[in-house]
C-alpha positions in Angstrom: -8.2 -1.7 -17.7 -10.4 -2.7 -14.6 -6.9 -3.1 -12.8 -6.1 0.0 -13.2 -8.0 1.6 -10.2 -6.4 -1.1 -7.7 -2.8 -0.3 -8.3 -3.4 3.7 -8.5 -4.6 3.5 -4.8 -3.1 0.7 -3.7 -0.1 3.2 -2.0 -1.6 6.2 -2.1 -1.4 6.3 1.6 2.2 7.4 1.3 1.4 10.6 -0.4 -1.4 11.1 1.2 0.0 11.0 4.1 3.5 12.2 3.7 4.5 14.2 6.7 6.7 16.7 5.6 9.8 18.5 7.8 8.3 20.5 10.5 9.1 23.1 13.4 6.7 25.0 15.8 4.9 28.1 14.2 6.1 31.6 15.5 3.7 33.6 15.2 4.2 37.0 12.9 2.7 39.1 15.5 5.0 38.2 18.5 7.2 41.1 17.7 10.7 39.0 17.7 14.2 40.2 16.0 14.8 38.5 12.9 17.9 37.2 14.9 15.5 35.5 17.6 13.3 34.2 15.0 16.0 32.1 13.7 16.8 31.5 17.5 13.5 30.7 18.8 13.6 26.6 17.9 15.9 24.4 19.6 18.6 22.5 17.7 18.9 19.2 18.9 22.2 17.4 17.8 21.7 13.7 17.0 24.5 13.0 14.6 24.1 16.1 12.6 22.5 19.4 14.3 18.6 19.4 13.6 15.5 21.9 14.3 13.1 20.5 16.9 9.9 19.8 15.1 7.9 19.3 18.8 9.3 22.1 20.6 10.2 26.1 21.0 11.7 28.0 23.5 9.4 29.7 25.8 7.8 32.6 23.6 7.1 35.0 26.3 10.8 34.3 28.1 12.2 34.6 24.0 10.4 38.3 23.6 11.6 39.4 26.8 14.8 39.0 25.3 14.7 40.3 22.2 12.9 43.0 23.4 15.9 43.7 25.8 18.4 43.6 22.6 20.0 40.5 23.6 21.9 38.1 21.5 21.0 34.2 21.5 24.0 32.4 21.7 24.0 28.3 20.3 27.6 27.5 21.9 27.6 26.5 25.1 31.0 26.7 26.1 31.4 29.9 23.8 31.3 33.4 24.5 30.4 36.1 22.0 32.4 39.4 20.9 30.2 42.0 21.7 28.7 44.9 23.7 25.1 42.9 23.7 24.3 40.7 26.7 24.3 37.1 25.4 21.7 34.2 26.4 23.2 30.6 26.1 19.8 29.1 24.4 20.4 25.6 26.3 19.5 27.5 29.6 16.2 28.7 28.2 12.7 26.8 29.2 10.8 24.9 26.7 7.4 24.6 25.6 5.3 22.8 23.6 4.1 24.1 19.5 1.0 25.9 21.2 0.6 28.0 18.3 0.7 25.5 15.7 3.1 24.1 12.8 4.6 25.5 10.1 5.4 22.7 7.5 7.3 22.8 4.6 6.1 22.9 1.2 8.8 21.9 -0.7 7.5 18.8 -2.3 3.7 19.0 -0.8 1.3 21.8 -0.7 -0.8 19.8 1.9 -1.1 16.4 3.0 -3.7 14.7 5.7 -1.2 15.4 8.6 -0.4 18.9 7.5 -3.9 19.3 7.0 -5.3 17.7 10.2 -1.7 18.2 12.3 -0.8 14.2 13.1 2.5 14.8 14.5 4.4 15.6 18.1 1.9 14.5 21.0 -1.0 13.4 17.6 1.7 11.3 15.7 0.3 7.9 16.9 -2.7 9.0 14.2 0.0 8.2 11.5 0.3 4.7 11.7 -3.1 4.0 12.7 -4.7 6.1 9.6 -3.0 3.6 7.3 -3.8 0.9 9.7 -7.6 2.0 9.5 -7.0 1.5 5.6 -5.7 -2.2 5.3 -8.3 -3.1 8.3 -11.1 -2.0 5.3 -8.6 -4.4 2.6 -8.9 -7.0 5.4 -12.8 -6.8 5.6 -13.3 -6.0 1.9 -11.3 -9.5 1.3 -13.9 -11.3 3.9 -17.1 -9.8 2.7 -15.9 -9.8 -1.2 -15.4 -13.5 -1.0 -17.8 -14.8 0.5 -20.0 -12.7 -2.1 -18.7 -13.2 -5.5 -18.4 -16.8 -4.7 -22.1 -16.5 -4.3 -24.1 -14.0 -6.7 -20.7 -13.8 -9.4 -17.2 -12.5 -10.0 -18.6 -9.2 -12.5 -20.6 -7.4 -9.9 -18.3 -7.5 -7.3 -15.7 -6.5 -8.8 -17.8 -3.5 -11.0 -19.2 -2.8 -7.2 -15.6 -2.5 -5.8 -14.6 -0.3 -8.2 -17.7 2.1 -7.4 -16.5 1.5 -3.8 -13.1 3.2 -5.4 -14.5 5.9 -7.0 -17.1 6.8 -4.6 -14.9 7.2 -1.4 -12.0 8.6 -3.0 -14.1 11.6 -3.9 -15.4 11.5 -0.7 -12.3 11.9 1.3 -11.7 14.7 -0.5 -14.3 16.8 1.2 -13.7 15.1 5.0 -13.8 17.8 7.6 -11.8 16.7 9.9 -9.8 13.3 11.1 -12.2 10.9 12.4 -14.6 11.3 9.3 -10.9 11.1 6.8 -10.8 7.3 8.4 -13.9 6.4 8.3 -14.2 6.9 4.4 -10.6 5.7 4.1 -11.5 2.3 5.6 -14.1 2.5 2.8 -11.6 2.8 0.2 -9.4 -0.2 1.4 -12.4 -2.7 1.4 -13.3 -1.5 -1.7 -9.3 -1.7 -3.7 -8.4 -5.3 -1.9 -11.8 -6.5 -3.1 -11.0 -5.2 -7.0 -7.8 -6.4 -6.7 -8.9 -10.4 -5.4 -11.5 -10.2 -8.1 -9.7 -9.5 -11.2 -7.3 -11.9 -10.3 -10.0 -14.4 -9.9 -11.9 -13.6 -12.6 -9.3 -13.7 -14.5 -7.8 -16.6 -13.9 -10.8 -18.4 -15.0 -11.0 -17.3 -18.0 -7.9 -17.9 -19.2 -6.3 -20.9 -19.6 -2.6 -22.8 -20.3 0.1 -20.5 -20.9 -2.2 -17.1 -21.3 -3.2 -18.1 -17.8 0.3 -18.0 -16.4 1.1 -14.9 -18.7 -2.0 -12.9 -17.2 -1.1 -14.1 -13.3 2.7 -13.6 -13.0 4.1 -10.5 -15.5 0.3 -9.6 -17.6 -1.3 -7.9 -14.4 1.5 -7.2 -12.2 2.7 -5.3 -14.6 -0.5 -3.3 -15.1 -0.2 -2.9 -11.5 3.1 -1.2 -11.3 1.8 1.4 -15.0 -1.0 2.4 -12.1 1.3 2.9 -9.8 3.8 5.1 -11.7 0.7 6.9 -13.1 -0.1 7.7 -8.9 3.4 8.9 -8.7 3.2 11.1 -11.8 -0.1 12.4 -10.9 0.8 13.4 -7.3 4.0 15.0 -8.9 1.6 17.5 -10.5 -0.9 17.7 -7.6 0.5 18.7 -4.4 -2.6 19.3 -2.9 -4.1 15.9 -0.9 -7.5 17.1 -1.4 -6.7 17.3 -5.3 -5.1 14.0 -5.5 -7.9 12.3 -4.0 -10.1 13.4 -6.6 -8.0 12.4 -9.5 -7.8 9.0 -7.6 -11.8 8.4 -8.6 -10.7 9.1 -12.5 -9.7 5.3 -13.3 -12.5 3.8 -12.0 -15.5 6.1 -14.1 -13.0 5.7 -16.9 -14.3 1.5 -16.1 -17.9 2.0 -16.2 -18.4 1.4 -20.3 -16.4 -2.1 -19.7 -19.6 -3.5 -17.9 -20.8 -4.1 -21.4 -17.5 -5.7 -22.3 -16.3 -8.3 -19.6 -17.9 -11.7 -18.9 -19.1 -13.6 -16.3 -17.1 -16.0 -15.5 -17.9 -19.2 -16.9 -16.3 -21.6 -14.6 -18.6 -19.5 -11.9 -21.6 -20.5 -14.3 -20.9 -23.9 -14.4 -19.9 -24.3 -10.6 -23.9 -22.5 -9.9 -25.3 -25.0 -12.3 -25.9 -22.3 -14.9 -24.9 -24.2 -17.8 -26.6 -22.1 -20.9 -25.0 -19.4 -19.7 -21.8 -21.4 -19.5 -21.8 -22.7 -22.6 -22.9 -19.2 -24.5 -20.1 -17.4 -22.9 -17.7 -20.4 -24.4 -19.5 -20.5 -27.7 -19.2 -16.5 -28.1 -15.5 -16.7 -27.4 -15.0 -19.6 -29.8 -16.5 -17.6 -32.2 -14.8 -14.1 -31.5 -11.2 -16.0 -32.1 -12.3 -18.0 -34.9 -12.3 -21.5 -32.8 -15.3 -23.9 -34.2 -16.8 -24.6 -30.6 -17.6 -28.9 -30.3 -21.8 -29.5 -31.0 -21.9 -30.6 -26.9 -20.1 -28.7 -24.4 -20.7 -29.9 -21.3 -21.8 -33.6 -21.1 -24.6 -34.5 -18.8 -22.8 -36.2 -16.2 -20.9 -32.6 -15.8 -24.0 -31.7 -15.8 -25.1 -33.1 -12.9 -22.0 -32.3 -10.9 -22.7 -28.6 -11.1 -26.2 -29.3 -10.2 -25.3 -30.7 -6.8 -22.1 -27.6 -6.4 -24.8 -25.2 -6.9 -26.7 -26.9 -4.0 -23.7 -26.5 -1.6 -23.5 -23.2 0.7 -19.5 -21.8 0.4 -17.7 -20.4 3.8 -14.6 -20.2 4.7 -15.3 -23.6 7.2 -14.7 -25.1 3.9 -11.1 -24.0 3.8 -10.8 -26.1 6.9 -12.9 -29.2 6.7 -10.6 -32.2 5.3 -6.9 -32.5 5.9 -5.7 -31.8 3.1 -7.4 -28.4 2.3 -6.9 -27.5 5.9 -2.8 -27.9 5.5 -2.5 -26.1 2.2 -5.0 -23.4 3.6 -2.9 -22.4 6.5 0.2 -22.8 5.0 -0.7 -20.1 2.4 -1.6 -17.6 4.8 1.4 -17.9 6.7 3.1 -16.8 3.4 0.8 -14.7 2.3 1.1 -12.4 5.9 5.3 -12.6 5.8 5.3 -11.3 1.9 2.9 -8.8 2.6 4.8 -7.2 5.8 8.0 -7.7 3.7 6.8 -6.0 0.5 4.4 -3.1 2.6 7.6 -2.6 4.5 9.9 -2.0 2.1 7.2 0.2 0.2 6.3 2.6 3.3 10.3 2.7 4.0 10.9 5.2 1.3 9.7 8.1 3.5 12.7 7.5 5.4 15.3 7.7 1.9 17.0 10.9 1.4 16.0 13.1 -1.8 12.8 13.5 -3.9 10.2 11.4 -2.7 9.0 11.3 -6.1 11.6 9.9 -7.7 12.5 7.7 -4.7 8.8 6.1 -4.8 8.8 6.2 -8.7 12.5 4.1 -8.9 11.1 2.0 -6.0 8.3 1.0 -8.3 10.3 0.5 -11.1 12.1 -2.4 -9.4 8.8 -4.0 -10.0 9.3 -4.5 -13.6 11.7 -6.5 -13.8 11.0 -8.4 -11.0 7.8 -9.6 -12.4 9.4 -10.3 -16.0 12.0 -13.0 -13.8 9.1 -14.1 -12.1 6.9 -14.3 -15.8 9.8 -16.9 -16.6 10.6 -18.9 -13.2 6.9 -19.4 -13.7 6.9 -21.4 -16.7 10.8 -22.7 -16.3 10.5 -24.1 -13.0 8.1 -25.5 -9.9 6.1 -23.1 -8.4 7.2 -24.0 -5.1 10.6 -24.1 -5.9 10.6 -20.4 -7.2 8.6 -19.0 -4.2 10.7 -20.5 -1.3 14.3 -19.4 -3.6 13.3 -15.8 -4.5 11.9 -15.7 -0.6 15.3 -16.3 1.0 16.9 -14.6 -1.3 14.7 -11.4 -0.4 15.2 -12.6 3.4 19.0 -12.8 2.8 19.1 -9.3 1.2 17.6 -7.8 3.9 19.6 -9.3 6.5 22.8 -8.2 4.9 22.3 -4.5 5.5 22.7 -4.2 8.8 26.5 -5.1 7.5 26.3 -2.5 5.3 24.3 0.4 6.3 26.6 2.4 8.2 29.7 1.7 5.7 28.9 1.4 2.0 24.9 3.7 1.2 25.3 2.1 -2.5 25.9 -1.6 -1.5 23.2 -0.8 0.7 20.6 0.6 -1.7 21.7 -2.7 -4.0 20.3 -4.9 -1.4 17.6 -3.1 -0.7 16.4 -3.5 -4.1 17.7 -7.4 -4.1 15.7 -7.4 -1.3 12.4 -5.8 -3.2 12.7 -8.1 -6.4 13.1 -11.0 -4.1 9.7 -10.1 -2.1 8.0 -8.9 -5.1 8.6 -12.3 -6.9 7.3 -14.8 -4.0 4.3 -12.3 -3.9 3.5 -12.6 -7.1 3.9 -16.4 -7.3 1.9 -17.1 -4.0 -1.3 -15.6 -6.3 -0.3 -17.9 -9.4 -0.1 -20.9 -6.8 -2.7 -20.2 -5.0 -5.3 -20.0 -7.6 -4.1 -23.1 -8.9 -4.1 -24.8 -5.2 -8.1 -24.4 -4.5 -11.1 -26.1 -6.5 -13.5 -22.8 -8.5 -16.6 -23.4 -6.0 -13.9 -21.9 -3.4 -11.1 -20.2 -5.0 -12.8 -16.5 -4.3 -12.9 -17.5 -1.1 -9.7 -19.0 -0.3 -7.8 -16.1 -2.4 -9.8 -13.3 -0.3 -9.3 -15.7 3.4 -5.4 -15.9 2.2 -5.8 -12.2 1.3 -7.1 -11.1 4.7 -3.4 -12.5 5.9 -2.1 -10.2 3.7 -3.8 -7.5 4.9 -3.1 -8.4 8.3 1.1 -8.5 7.4 0.5 -4.7 5.6 -1.1 -3.6 8.5 1.7 -4.3 11.0 4.1 -2.9 8.5 3.3 0.7 9.2 4.3 0.1 13.2 7.6 -1.7 12.1 9.3 1.6 10.7 8.7 2.6 14.8 11.6 0.2 15.7 13.8 2.7 13.6 13.5 4.7 16.5 15.9 1.9 18.1 18.2 1.7 14.8 17.9 1.6 10.8 18.5 -2.0 10.7 15.5 -3.0 12.9 12.7 -2.6 10.1 14.8 -4.4 7.7 15.7 -7.2 10.0 12.0 -7.4 11.4 
């Protein structure tokens, strides 16, 4: 339950920043004939006729031609048969959208893009807004990792959920784009902090096969369900402001869990708080109808825990010894690459034809078999072999897309789904792998540092889509 707010908010950026089809607005008081209203927007040919999104024919000139009774001619090499004078539209001067834009409301009543006009000359603000969200996650990783290793997992977890709810509500009342991105930055901080702390808390409370189930299947499935719930909510609530308010609801529902979720016994032990750790373990044994031993923590372990308490933890501890340093750097690179691939595929949903809600739902649903594959692989195969194999599967599928993208759309879709499955399994496996490779005293710091590199990758991914202007294969190739 406490994981739902994290997944619910993860890819909200896709719906909040959706960019519907649009064209220059033609004011109702322009006194144009219906024929000239239709002809006032240039038709650009780029494979198929497409109305210009960022220009129109000079309105004053079009108004005069309409008043004269002239007839617009779209075809440069043909003449219309009739008594009215004809005008070849290709010869008319064009201008920008001085009166704003008209946006399609087929799928969205309003989005951040349509309300603040983040199109044409302002289009650069779209990827910057996504970047702001992910940079917030990067900062959240840095801050929450250090704080949770010092004051505990539980306070940081519920603090992150509170940040999610507060700023989901705040962005719904943002009066301008600058205010929106400030709130969006804070929302990003809460989202990834919540994600990381839930994972660390779960892996420290659970052991053995239960831990593997939690990290490789249980937690990801809850995440997928939460993202599907977001799709359904976005389908029913087409206004971005109302959707933002709905995004605060899962966090509010988690308030009663404060009295149900325990602190991590491993963290308590690492801080020398032996009595609290023993109390939690005895309580768990009682609930599970297991008899706890008379003595849980032996004196040598108590002394070790006391010495751990005296040590301060920082990101520099990840680089002090050669062994930990090599592991950490490799994990950073793996997290970065899997994040670029995952978010790149998720954001590419906007380039697909058809209903955006159905597209997002299908691309999310494919994660279910991917996580089952991850769970089975985690139980049956070594971590490193699984990580490498599925990473290669994802990379190979995306590379083959450049061969099929123009000739076989169905095979291209299959390759995209295979690529996402490979990336997802690798992404899920690296969480489990990282948690097992790092010691308790710096586990949350290590996870947070890796998540920071993951956020660098997700921050880059919106800009990778811009390479699609040079060819549809470029984003997936990168």
